[in-house]
C-alpha positions, 0 to 999 in steps of 0.5 A, a space after each residue: 536555676 540561674 540564681 542557684 548556681 550563682 549561689 553555688 558558685 558563691 559558696 564556693 568562692 568562699 572556700 576556695 577563694 575563686 574571687 580572690 584576685 577582684 571579687 566579693 562575697 557575703 554572708 548577710 544576716 537575713 535573707 536579701 530583701 532585693 535579688 540583685 545591687 549594683 554598688 561603685 559599678 559592681 553588680 551584687 546578685 543575691 540568693 539567699 542570705 549569699 550575695 556575690 560580685 565577680 569583679 568590684 573596685 578596689 576599695 578600702 574593705 571597711 569602706 566597701 562592706 558599709 556600702 553594701 550593709 547600707 543598701 542590704 542589711 547586716 552582714 555576717 561576713 565578707 571577703 573582698 578581693 580575697 580579703 576576709 573582714 574580721 568580727 571588729 570590721 564586721 561590727 564597724 560594717 554594721 553601724 552602716 547596715 539597713 535596718 
């Protein structure tokens, strides 16, 4: 139930910008193989293909995406501290994606 609530919060954050100030939400190309990941001090929790971190460090969005993709796999969308990564940024991010 707790994971379901996390996924629901992450999904609503994508549409409402609830994580805009300090958090991040991403959607993976395939379901995450791990339910959680700590990356640069941020705790990412994943349910299916959606992962969220309520608080993240202030890094350049492309760098942050590459670091997470290297651990979790290809990313379809990435919202980091209120900024959405564009198509070119996603393509660059996925060069680091874990196979």
